[in-house]
DOGU-948472 format. One record per residue: x, y, z of N, C-alpha, C in turn; residue in three letters. Coordinates in steps of 0.02 Angstrom, whole numbers, plus 50000, padded with zeros to 5 digits. Each point is the difference from the previous one (the first is absolute). Example, Ala and Ser with C-alpha at 12.3 -4.5 7.8 and 13.67 -1.06 7.14 Angstrom:
BEGIN
+-------+-------+-------+-------+-------+-------+-------+-------+-------+------+
|  n.px |  n.py |  n.pz | ca.px | ca.py | ca.pz |  c.px |  c.py |  c.pz | rest |
+-------+-------+-------+-------+-------+-------+-------+-------+-------+------+
| 50660 | 49716 | 50390 | 49955 | 50059 | 50000 | 50045 | 50060 | 50000 |  ALA |
| 49982 | 50053 | 49964 | 50042 | 50059 | 50003 | 49961 | 50055 | 50037 |  SER |
+-------+-------+-------+-------+-------+-------+-------+-------+-------+------+
***
This chain:
BEGIN
+-------+-------+-------+-------+-------+-------+-------+-------+-------+------+
|  n.px |  n.py |  n.pz | ca.px | ca.py | ca.pz |  c.px |  c.py |  c.pz | rest |
+-------+-------+-------+-------+-------+-------+-------+-------+-------+------+
| 51094 | 48728 | 48562 | 49933 | 50015 | 50023 | 50001 | 50038 | 50066 |  MET |
| 50044 | 49980 | 50046 | 50005 | 50035 | 50064 | 50020 | 50073 | 49990 |  ARG |
| 50043 | 50013 | 49952 | 50022 | 50068 | 49986 | 49941 | 50042 | 49976 |  THR |
| 49957 | 49972 | 49958 | 49942 | 50036 | 49976 | 49952 | 50015 | 50057 |  VAL |
| 49988 | 49951 | 50044 | 49955 | 50011 | 50057 | 50028 | 50053 | 50048 |  CYS |
| 50065 | 49997 | 50012 | 50032 | 50049 | 50043 | 49994 | 50070 | 49970 |  LEU |
| 50012 | 50005 | 49936 | 49996 | 50065 | 49966 | 49928 | 50027 | 50003 |  ALA |
| 49951 | 49958 | 49988 | 49931 | 50022 | 50004 | 49982 | 50021 | 50072 |  LEU |
| 50024 | 49963 | 50050 | 49987 | 50019 | 50069 | 50029 | 50068 | 50016 |  SER |
| 50060 | 50014 | 49976 | 50031 | 50064 | 50014 | 49964 | 50057 | 49964 |  LEU |
| 49974 | 49986 | 49941 | 49962 | 50051 | 49964 | 49934 | 50016 | 50036 |  LEU |
| 49969 | 49950 | 50031 | 49937 | 50011 | 50034 | 50009 | 50028 | 50070 |  LEU |
| 50058 | 49992 | 50030 | 50012 | 50021 | 50068 | 49984 | 50074 | 50013 |  LEU |
| 50021 | 50047 | 49959 | 49984 | 50070 | 50015 | 49925 | 50013 | 50004 |  PRO |
| 49961 | 49965 | 49960 | 49927 | 50010 | 50002 | 49972 | 49976 | 50067 |  HIS |
| 50028 | 49948 | 50027 | 49977 | 49975 | 50065 | 50020 | 50048 | 50056 |  ARG |
| 50057 | 50031 | 49993 | 50023 | 50046 | 50051 | 49955 | 50061 | 50007 |  LEU |
| 49966 | 50018 | 49945 | 49959 | 50060 | 50001 | 49926 | 49984 | 50004 |  PHE |
| 49984 | 49940 | 50021 | 49930 | 49980 | 50009 | 49971 | 50037 | 50061 |  ALA |
| 49934 | 50005 | 50001 | 49966 | 50032 | 50056 | 50015 | 49963 | 50065 |  ALA |
| 50009 | 50039 | 50054 | 50018 | 49971 | 50064 | 49943 | 50008 | 50049 |  VAL |
| 49972 | 49944 | 50023 | 49946 | 50002 | 50048 | 50026 | 49997 | 50071 |  GLY |
| 49954 | 49996 | 50047 | 50018 | 50001 | 50071 | 49957 | 49948 | 50037 |  CYS |
| 50030 | 49943 | 50014 | 49965 | 49946 | 50035 | 50028 | 49992 | 50071 |  ASP |
| 49959 | 49973 | 50044 | 50024 | 49983 | 50067 | 50052 | 49944 | 49993 |  LEU |
| 50054 | 50005 | 50039 | 50051 | 49948 | 49999 | 49974 | 49934 | 50028 |  ASN |
| 49958 | 50003 | 50052 | 49972 | 49941 | 50031 | 49927 | 50014 | 50017 |  ASP |
| 49955 | 49993 | 49951 | 49931 | 50020 | 50011 | 49966 | 49966 | 50059 |  PRO |
| 50011 | 49935 | 50009 | 49967 | 49965 | 50056 | 50020 | 50030 | 50067 |  ASP |
| 50064 | 50011 | 50009 | 50024 | 50030 | 50063 | 49976 | 50072 | 50008 |  ARG |
| 50006 | 50040 | 49945 | 49984 | 50071 | 50005 | 49925 | 50012 | 50011 |  ASP |
| 49958 | 49961 | 49967 | 49928 | 50008 | 50010 | 49982 | 49984 | 50072 |  VAL |
| 50027 | 49945 | 50027 | 49986 | 49982 | 50070 | 50025 | 50053 | 50048 |  ALA |
| 50057 | 50030 | 49986 | 50029 | 50051 | 50044 | 49958 | 50064 | 49997 |  ARG |
| 49980 | 50021 | 49940 | 49964 | 50063 | 49992 | 49926 | 49995 | 50017 |  LEU |
| 49972 | 49940 | 49992 | 49929 | 49988 | 50015 | 49992 | 49939 | 50044 |  PHE |
| 50016 | 50005 | 50065 | 49991 | 49943 | 50045 | 49926 | 49979 | 49998 |  PRO |
| 49988 | 49936 | 49999 | 49932 | 49975 | 49998 | 49974 | 49988 | 49930 |  GLY |
| 50038 | 50019 | 49949 | 49978 | 49988 | 49931 | 50001 | 49925 | 49987 |  SER |
| 49957 | 49979 | 49953 | 49996 | 49929 | 49984 | 50026 | 49985 | 49929 |  THR |
| 50018 | 50052 | 49964 | 50026 | 49989 | 49932 | 50003 | 50066 | 49963 |  GLY |
| 50022 | 49994 | 49937 | 50004 | 50060 | 49958 | 49997 | 49978 | 49928 |  TYR |
| 49981 | 50048 | 49957 | 50004 | 49987 | 49928 | 50044 | 50054 | 49970 |  LYS |
| 50030 | 49983 | 49944 | 50048 | 50044 | 49968 | 49975 | 50019 | 49931 |  THR |
| 50000 | 50065 | 49987 | 49980 | 50026 | 49934 | 50058 | 50040 | 49971 |  ASP |
| 50011 | 49991 | 49935 | 50053 | 50037 | 49965 | 49966 | 50049 | 49953 |  TYR |
| 50014 | 50064 | 50011 | 49967 | 50053 | 49963 | 50053 | 50046 | 49970 |  LEU |
| 49982 | 50033 | 49945 | 50045 | 50050 | 49971 | 49958 | 50058 | 49975 |  SER |
| 50032 | 50057 | 49995 | 49966 | 50059 | 49972 | 49982 | 49987 | 49927 |  ILE |
| 50044 | 49966 | 49965 | 49988 | 49985 | 49929 | 49935 | 49960 | 49992 |  LYS |
| 49991 | 49948 | 50041 | 49942 | 49957 | 49994 | 49936 | 50030 | 50029 |  ASP |
| 50008 | 50045 | 50047 | 49941 | 50028 | 50035 | 49974 | 50065 | 49971 |  ARG |
| 50036 | 50030 | 49953 | 49977 | 50063 | 49972 | 50048 | 50035 | 49954 |  GLY |
| 50061 | 49973 | 49995 | 50049 | 50026 | 49953 | 50019 | 50072 | 50011 |  GLY |
| 50010 | 50036 | 49946 | 50025 | 50069 | 50002 | 49953 | 50046 | 50040 |  ALA |
| 49935 | 49990 | 49995 | 49953 | 50042 | 50036 | 50008 | 49990 | 50076 |  ALA |
| 50009 | 49938 | 50022 | 50010 | 49986 | 50071 | 50067 | 50028 | 50023 |  LEU |
| 50052 | 49991 | 49960 | 50066 | 50027 | 50018 | 49996 | 50076 | 50009 |  LEU |
| 49966 | 50035 | 49955 | 49994 | 50072 | 50006 | 49962 | 50019 | 50064 |  ALA |
| 49949 | 49963 | 50017 | 49962 | 50014 | 50061 | 50042 | 49987 | 50062 |  ARG |
| 50037 | 49945 | 50001 | 50043 | 49984 | 50057 | 50054 | 50054 | 50008 |  VAL |
| 50031 | 50020 | 49945 | 50052 | 50052 | 50003 | 49971 | 50066 | 50025 |  GLU |
| 49940 | 50017 | 49977 | 49967 | 50061 | 50022 | 49987 | 49998 | 50075 |  SER |
| 49976 | 49944 | 50024 | 49985 | 49993 | 50072 | 50065 | 50000 | 50041 |  ARG |
| 50053 | 49972 | 49972 | 50065 | 49997 | 50034 | 50033 | 50069 | 50002 |  LEU |
| 49989 | 50039 | 49948 | 50031 | 50066 | 49996 | 50066 | 50002 | 49964 |  GLY |
| 50020 | 49944 | 49968 | 50059 | 49998 | 49957 | 49996 | 49941 | 49953 |  ASP |
| 50048 | 49996 | 49956 | 50000 | 49949 | 49947 | 50036 | 49936 | 50023 |  LYS |
| 49974 | 49944 | 49977 | 50035 | 49936 | 50008 | 50063 | 50003 | 49957 |  PHE |
| 50053 | 49968 | 50025 | 50062 | 49998 | 49961 | 50042 | 49940 | 50021 |  GLN |
| 50041 | 49977 | 49956 | 50047 | 49947 | 50016 | 49969 | 49931 | 49997 |  GLY |
| 50042 | 49952 | 50015 | 49984 | 49929 | 49996 | 49943 | 49979 | 50046 |  LEU |
| 49992 | 50032 | 50058 | 49950 | 49981 | 50049 | 49931 | 50030 | 49985 |  TYR |
| 49997 | 50045 | 49952 | 49937 | 50036 | 49988 | 49983 | 50002 | 49926 |  GLU |
| 49985 | 49942 | 49973 | 49975 | 49996 | 49932 | 49929 | 49973 | 50003 |  THR |
| 49964 | 50007 | 49945 | 49930 | 49977 | 49999 | 49993 | 49925 | 50010 |  MET |
| 50051 | 49962 | 49981 | 49993 | 49927 | 50004 | 50030 | 49970 | 50063 |  ASP |
| 50020 | 50041 | 50048 | 50025 | 49973 | 50064 | 49944 | 49960 | 50033 |  VAL |
| 50014 | 49938 | 50019 | 49949 | 49960 | 50035 | 49997 | 50018 | 50074 |  PRO |
| 49942 | 50018 | 50024 | 49990 | 50015 | 50071 | 49964 | 49940 | 50031 |  TYR |
| 50026 | 49977 | 50057 | 49971 | 49943 | 50034 | 49958 | 50024 | 50059 |  THR |
| 49936 | 49982 | 49999 | 49955 | 50019 | 50055 | 49981 | 49935 | 50036 |  VAL |
| 50014 | 50000 | 50065 | 49982 | 49943 | 50042 | 49936 | 50018 | 50038 |  TYR |
| 49947 | 49964 | 49986 | 49937 | 50010 | 50036 | 49998 | 49949 | 50057 |  THR |
| 49999 | 50026 | 50061 | 50007 | 49958 | 50060 | 49930 | 49984 | 50026 |  VAL |
| 49988 | 49937 | 50014 | 49934 | 49975 | 50020 | 50000 | 49972 | 50071 |  MET |
| 49940 | 50004 | 50029 | 49985 | 49960 | 50061 | 49934 | 49966 | 49984 |  LYS |
| 50004 | 49937 | 49983 | 49942 | 49965 | 49974 | 49980 | 50031 | 49934 |  GLY |
| 49938 | 50024 | 49995 | 49976 | 50032 | 49939 | 50007 | 50076 | 50002 |  GLN |
| 50023 | 50027 | 50056 | 50005 | 50073 | 50008 | 50069 | 50025 | 49981 |  ASP |
| 50001 | 50059 | 49968 | 50063 | 50033 | 49984 | 50024 | 50038 | 50061 |  VAL |
| 50059 | 49981 | 50025 | 50030 | 50035 | 50057 | 50037 | 50063 | 49976 |  LEU |
| 50028 | 49996 | 49940 | 50037 | 50057 | 49973 | 50042 | 49980 | 49941 |  GLY |
| 50049 | 50042 | 49985 | 50042 | 49992 | 49941 | 50072 | 50015 | 50017 |  TYR |
| 50045 | 49968 | 49962 | 50071 | 50016 | 50003 | 50021 | 50016 | 49929 |  ILE |
| 50037 | 50054 | 49993 | 50022 | 50021 | 49933 | 50066 | 50037 | 50007 |  HIS |
| 50046 | 49987 | 49955 | 50064 | 50033 | 50000 | 50016 | 50032 | 49934 |  GLY |
| 50041 | 50052 | 50002 | 50023 | 50033 | 49940 | 50076 | 50009 | 50003 |  VAL |
| 50030 | 50002 | 49942 | 50070 | 50018 | 49995 | 50006 | 50075 | 49992 |  ASN |
| 50050 | 50028 | 50031 | 50011 | 50072 | 49997 | 50075 | 50012 | 49997 |  GLN |
| 50021 | 50047 | 49958 | 50072 | 50014 | 49995 | 50023 | 50041 | 50060 |  LYS |
| 50053 | 49976 | 50032 | 50030 | 50036 | 50056 | 50068 | 50027 | 49979 |  GLY |
| 50037 | 50025 | 50048 | 50065 | 50030 | 49986 | 50049 | 49948 | 49973 |  THR |
| 50002 | 49941 | 50030 | 50050 | 49950 | 49983 | 49971 | 49939 | 49965 |  TYR |
| 49938 | 50003 | 49980 | 49969 | 49944 | 49966 | 49926 | 49995 | 50015 |  GLY |
| 49973 | 49942 | 49987 | 49928 | 49990 | 50008 | 49979 | 49995 | 50073 |  GLY |
| 49940 | 50024 | 50012 | 49968 | 49995 | 50065 | 49934 | 49963 | 49988 |  ILE |
| 49984 | 49952 | 50042 | 49935 | 49966 | 49995 | 49959 | 50020 | 50061 |  GLN |
| 49945 | 50036 | 49987 | 49956 | 50025 | 50053 | 49937 | 49958 | 50000 |  VAL |
| 49988 | 49965 | 50057 | 49941 | 49958 | 50007 | 49952 | 50031 | 50050 |  PHE |
| 49936 | 49996 | 49984 | 49947 | 50022 | 50045 | 49952 | 49942 | 50013 |  LEU |
| 49977 | 49995 | 50062 | 49943 | 49958 | 50018 | 49943 | 50049 | 50010 |  ALA |
| 49945 | 49987 | 49965 | 49942 | 50045 | 50002 | 49940 | 49964 | 50026 |  LEU |
| 49957 | 50036 | 50036 | 49937 | 49970 | 50021 | 49953 | 50000 | 49939 |  ASP |
| 49940 | 49971 | 50005 | 49956 | 49995 | 49941 | 49977 | 50067 | 49971 |  PRO |
| 50012 | 50055 | 50035 | 49980 | 50066 | 49974 | 50059 | 50040 | 49973 |  THR |
| 50061 | 49974 | 50006 | 50058 | 50035 | 49974 | 50040 | 50038 | 50052 |  GLY |
| 49987 | 49988 | 50064 | 50038 | 50033 | 50053 | 50062 | 49957 | 50016 |  VAL |
| 50057 | 50033 | 50008 | 50063 | 49965 | 50013 | 50000 | 49971 | 50070 |  ILE |
| 50012 | 49934 | 50005 | 50007 | 49968 | 50065 | 50070 | 49971 | 50010 |  LYS |
| 50040 | 50003 | 49947 | 50070 | 49977 | 50004 | 50041 | 50030 | 49944 |  GLY |
| 50061 | 50017 | 50016 | 50047 | 50029 | 49951 | 50068 | 49968 | 50012 |  PHE |
| 50033 | 49981 | 49945 | 50069 | 49978 | 50008 | 50037 | 50001 | 49933 |  TYR |
| 50066 | 50005 | 50005 | 50043 | 49994 | 49942 | 50021 | 49928 | 49994 |  PHE |
| 49984 | 49969 | 49944 | 50026 | 49932 | 49988 | 50073 | 50006 | 49976 |  GLN |
| 50013 | 50053 | 49963 | 50068 | 50013 | 49975 | 50013 | 50074 | 50009 |  LYS |
| 50058 | 50016 | 50025 | 50019 | 50070 | 50009 | 50076 | 50004 | 49998 |  LEU |
| 50026 | 50028 | 49946 | 50071 | 50010 | 49993 | 50015 | 50072 | 50017 |  THR |
| 50023 | 50012 | 50060 | 50014 | 50068 | 50022 | 50050 | 49999 | 50057 |  SER |
| 50043 | 50050 | 50002 | 50046 | 50006 | 50056 | 49962 | 50009 | 50066 |  ARG |
| 49939 | 50024 | 49995 | 49960 | 50014 | 50058 | 49942 | 49951 | 50009 |  PHE |
| 50010 | 49939 | 49973 | 49948 | 49949 | 50002 | 49976 | 49983 | 50070 |  GLY |
| 50046 | 49998 | 50048 | 49981 | 49982 | 50069 | 49950 | 50049 | 50028 |  LYS |
| 50013 | 50064 | 49990 | 49954 | 50052 | 50026 | 49933 | 50000 | 49963 |  GLN |
| 50003 | 49990 | 49934 | 49937 | 50000 | 49961 | 49959 | 49937 | 50014 |  LEU |
| 50032 | 49946 | 50020 | 49964 | 49938 | 50017 | 49975 | 50000 | 50073 |  ARG |
| 50014 | 50052 | 50037 | 49982 | 50000 | 50070 | 49925 | 49996 | 50009 |  SER |
| 49977 | 49967 | 50054 | 49928 | 49996 | 50013 | 49968 | 50069 | 50008 |  PRO |
| 50038 | 50048 | 50028 | 49972 | 50067 | 50009 | 49983 | 50032 | 49933 |  GLU |
| 50044 | 49992 | 49950 | 49986 | 50028 | 49934 | 49939 | 49966 | 49969 |  PHE |
| 49998 | 49934 | 50001 | 49945 | 49963 | 49970 | 49933 | 50014 | 50033 |  GLY |
| 49999 | 50011 | 50065 | 49937 | 50013 | 50035 | 49966 | 50064 | 49977 |  ARG |
| 50038 | 50046 | 49972 | 49970 | 50063 | 49977 | 49948 | 49988 | 49945 |  GLN |
| 50006 | 49945 | 49964 | 49955 | 49986 | 49944 | 49935 | 49966 | 50022 |  PHE |
| 50001 | 49969 | 50059 | 49942 | 49962 | 50024 | 49940 | 50048 | 50008 |  ILE |
| 49944 | 49980 | 49971 | 49939 | 50040 | 50004 | 49991 | 50049 | 49944 |  GLY |
| 50052 | 50009 | 49958 | 49994 | 50046 | 49943 | 49966 | 49964 | 49942 |  LEU |
| 49970 | 50039 | 49957 | 49972 | 49974 | 49937 | 50015 | 50052 | 49946 |  SER |
| 49978 | 49987 | 49940 | 50016 | 50045 | 49944 | 49974 | 50070 | 50013 |  LEU |
| 49946 | 50008 | 50036 | 49973 | 50067 | 50014 | 50049 | 50042 | 50041 |  LYS |
| 50048 | 49968 | 50034 | 50050 | 50037 | 50039 | 50058 | 50025 | 49959 |  ASP |
| 50002 | 49981 | 49936 | 50053 | 50022 | 49954 | 49972 | 50053 | 49954 |  PHE |
| 50020 | 50064 | 50010 | 49973 | 50053 | 49958 | 50019 | 49990 | 49927 |  PRO |
| 49959 | 50025 | 49953 | 50015 | 49990 | 49929 | 50069 | 50023 | 49979 |  PRO |
| 50025 | 50053 | 50029 | 50065 | 50027 | 49979 | 50055 | 49983 | 50049 |  ALA |
| 49991 | 49950 | 50042 | 50054 | 49988 | 50048 | 49989 | 49939 | 50044 |  GLY |
| 50025 | 50007 | 50062 | 50000 | 49944 | 50046 | 49980 | 50024 | 50069 |  TYR |
| 49978 | 49955 | 50044 | 49984 | 50021 | 50068 | 50064 | 50022 | 50037 |  PRO |
| 49991 | 50036 | 50053 | 50056 | 50026 | 50039 | 50023 | 49947 | 50049 |  ASP |
| 50046 | 49958 | 49977 | 50028 | 49947 | 50042 | 50072 | 50018 | 50018 |  LEU |
| 50024 | 49971 | 50055 | 50067 | 50015 | 50024 | 50052 | 49956 | 49965 |  LYS |
| 50048 | 50033 | 49969 | 50057 | 49965 | 49969 | 50049 | 49984 | 50056 |  ASN |
| 50014 | 49935 | 50012 | 50045 | 49982 | 50055 | 50073 | 50018 | 49988 |  PRO |
| 50018 | 50014 | 49936 | 50069 | 50016 | 49983 | 50000 | 50056 | 49947 |  VAL |
| 50010 | 50062 | 50021 | 49999 | 50055 | 49951 | 50047 | 49989 | 49941 |  PRO |
| 50056 | 49965 | 50011 | 50047 | 49987 | 49946 | 49972 | 49951 | 49948 |  GLU |
| 49946 | 49966 | 50017 | 49970 | 49950 | 49955 | 49937 | 50029 | 49966 |  ALA |
| 50000 | 50064 | 49987 | 49941 | 50033 | 49973 | 49975 | 49966 | 49935 |  GLN |
| 50046 | 49982 | 49956 | 49980 | 49969 | 49936 | 49965 | 49933 | 50012 |  LYS |
| 50027 | 49958 | 50044 | 49968 | 49936 | 50014 | 49935 | 50008 | 50040 |  ASP |
| 49998 | 50049 | 50044 | 49938 | 50016 | 50036 | 49945 | 50020 | 49950 |  PHE |
| 50017 | 50044 | 49953 | 49951 | 50021 | 49950 | 49981 | 49941 | 49954 |  ARG |
| 50048 | 49957 | 49985 | 49985 | 49940 | 49959 | 49951 | 49955 | 50037 |  ALA |
| 50008 | 49993 | 50066 | 49954 | 49958 | 50039 | 49930 | 50030 | 49999 |  ALA |
| 49995 | 50066 | 50009 | 49934 | 50033 | 49998 | 49968 | 49992 | 49931 |  LEU |
| 50040 | 50008 | 49947 | 49973 | 49992 | 49932 | 49978 | 49928 | 49989 |  ARG |
| 50039 | 49952 | 50026 | 49981 | 49930 | 49993 | 49934 | 49984 | 50035 |  GLY |
| 49990 | 50028 | 50059 | 49937 | 49989 | 50036 | 49942 | 50031 | 49962 |  VAL |
| 50009 | 50061 | 49976 | 49946 | 50034 | 49963 | 49985 | 49962 | 49935 |  LYS |
| 50052 | 49979 | 49964 | 49990 | 49961 | 49938 | 49964 | 49935 | 50016 |  LYS |
| 50019 | 49967 | 50053 | 49969 | 49938 | 50021 | 49925 | 50011 | 50013 |  ASN |
| 49983 | 50052 | 50038 | 49930 | 50014 | 50016 | 49960 | 50018 | 49938 |  LEU |
| 50029 | 50037 | 49955 | 49965 | 50018 | 49938 | 49986 | 49938 | 49958 |  ILE |
| 50050 | 49957 | 49992 | 49990 | 49939 | 49961 | 49947 | 49955 | 50032 |  LEU |
| 50001 | 49995 | 50066 | 49948 | 49960 | 50033 | 49931 | 50032 | 49991 |  MET |
| 49997 | 50065 | 50001 | 49937 | 50035 | 49988 | 49973 | 49984 | 49930 |  ASP |
| 50044 | 49999 | 49952 | 49981 | 49986 | 49930 | 49986 | 49926 | 49989 |  GLU |
| 50044 | 49957 | 50024 | 49995 | 49928 | 49986 | 49947 | 49964 | 50042 |  PHE |
| 49995 | 50018 | 50063 | 49959 | 49960 | 50046 | 49936 | 50037 | 50022 |  VAL |
| 50008 | 50061 | 50021 | 49943 | 50035 | 50030 | 49956 | 50034 | 49947 |  PHE |
| 50023 | 50006 | 49939 | 49959 | 50028 | 49946 | 49986 | 50075 | 50008 |  GLY |
| 50044 | 50033 | 50038 | 49992 | 50072 | 50008 | 50050 | 50033 | 49954 |  ARG |
| 49979 | 50046 | 49959 | 50043 | 50028 | 49949 | 50015 | 50073 | 50010 |  THR |
| 49980 | 50030 | 50057 | 50014 | 50071 | 50011 | 50026 | 50011 | 50070 |  LYS |
+-------+-------+-------+-------+-------+-------+-------+-------+-------+------+
***
């Protein structure tokens, strides 16, 4: 019997390896308090392109992004976790992260947004890069503060300073992750579709 169970487990393993990969905060209680001092709580919603609009939504998101979704991190059924941060009954803002492919592996780009979609915090929860120290620098992250989706042109990105010219691919991945994050929040939370 054990042999049969082991064999079945091994047969099912490849399917689990290729399941959609979401992006959650490692420590939501700590991160919410750090990003939103004075908050009194938060609620968590799990959303996906598949459940919120399917192929039509995916086409719209890709059009707004300016390229196609691809790979394990960008399928219609990827679960996106949106943290709505509260102070009493009032919404203080949102925290949302996305996975993005970098040079040496996955990058997790998290944004803290005010209730209108303006960036008030940016950070990498995960960043596999030879130049991770420079890309994680406060100076790099501060460039995103105050930006919103309107600052990202349809065919590109805002003119931000790359702290490491040799890390151009990871720099571009970070910009794409921020833009993708803002577009998904526009679609999922703010109900703006253009």
